[in-house]
C-alpha angles and dihedrals in degrees: 000000000000110000113232092210109071143126109261132193117248125188106224130161093343097306130095109234134163133252115208121219109198133232125211138210124268138157104261137013093243090056091046088053091049092049091049091053091048091050089051090052090048092053096045093044099244099108116135126223090254092051090047091055091051090047093051091051090050092048092051093049093070131014089220091063091063093047091053092049087054089055092051092048089052088057096042092120088067091061098104087059096055093100092065105089125198106202092298114179100200098185093047092051092049090048092051091052092051093049093048096047089052091053098049146357105281091200092062090047092048095052127199103296133069090235093061092040087060094049092048093053090047088057091052093048092062096173117133092243092060093048090051087053092053091050091044096047092048091048094045090053090048091048092053093045090052093048092048092059095054112102130188125260125281137204114280144112146165123254116207112199125210089259088060094252116145119221122190114227107207142122115305096017100117114164145129124238133190119212124218092263093051097260110149117227117198115202112190100178103277096006127083128189133174121213116202121228131196104257129175111288095240095048114117110229119238120242126228132190127210110201121194114197127209111290093031141086132190145182133203143176119233124217093262090055095259111148119216129189116199122202126213116299094016138120142195127205115194144153112264086229131020120233128213096283134059117335105232131183134166125223136191123191116003131333139165118216129201098185123206111237117250114156092195098054124046118219111224125189117199118203117169107299094349131087120193115198122197142157099203125340146107123256143149123232123193114189107154114163092230094054120091095230143023111240125203113189120189120212099173141349119022138287138185116223116203128187117169109313094339125090139167139187116230128210123205111289094028129114127202116208118196118186118222091234093049094245094112124058112145143135127222138172113252140167089265096190090063092059089058093042091107088070086063098049098262134116106218117188120193114191086321125171117235091244088062093046090052091054091052095048092045091057093048100043092035094230132110110261118181133185116238138179121019116039102292094204096057101051110072133191135203123193148093130258126180108255096219097059117118114258089247090060089045088055093051091051093048092049089057087074086073087221106075122073127185131225137163122219124175093337092312123112118226120205102197122195105223109184129170093205092064 
């Protein structure tokens, strides 16, 4: 005979836990078995009139019986799983209940609420499986609460002037600044634009830096009209005005450039060991220090990518990858628009390993997210997710893959690949 009261496994939030179904005291084991079968029939809707009469008599015999029935009814959705036992020692549990009831008034121990009734019975059912469930349930609730409070990134950055002064670029911060060389900087909250002046020819232009922390993004217009979008945890250093020669800037992290055309002055982007030279074009460059390579993806126009003694000309739809150690230097055809999708508020993953996805989500939600479980470099995902979703919604979307499970440990979020196919 399969006991109705057992500890059953439940898959919740990426972890296997257990859900206790509680037994209650009666006079003989045969009557206990009868009551259990009647309760099972009550929960699955197959109870007969005769069984209902026996159940009502049993419920009226002790107030605790009704409270425990309410607990079972609250967990009725777990009924199909009751057949999966988790080391349940039925006789020992019943014995523990009898002993405890004889020692003290169970009703006082249970209290007046369903919550405390559940806690009391858990204390009575002192098996290791139940305690694992208590720990799991508390941790799972804390995990969900932690995830719910994580919000997506917003626009914002910090401008560092040539004097070393730091200016917050955020909503409601409208102002106009004048750099040392006379260049006018207009700050309209989350917008930043440089307006060139006509300085003395020998004057050396000042340099500024826009730094975008984790959980932020920003865009600005340089003095030549070039537009730059900066992703989370990125920075751009640039002259507040460009002279007669090459227009040069330096980027860390990820940036998208829509370069103003000027056939007389090349525009050169420096990123670690890579230099990208253009005259007028649109391209994305990703040069995060924690990524294995620097990727330059061309949307339109043409660019020349140089690293050391090697260089290559890109055509629209091509991407150059340069390894930090110099071992990688290749060109491949890619859906280029997808690599700039972040500027349109979209995460676009193209055959991307979970480890890379974790790094992108970490920067945007400003929380440490790590891959766990199956080799995170081998399993790859393709798809699009709106960038401004809450992290809780992001988790729900990821869990729909039926492979990714979520857990929280010490303030860090773990995305675990849980595959049946090994």
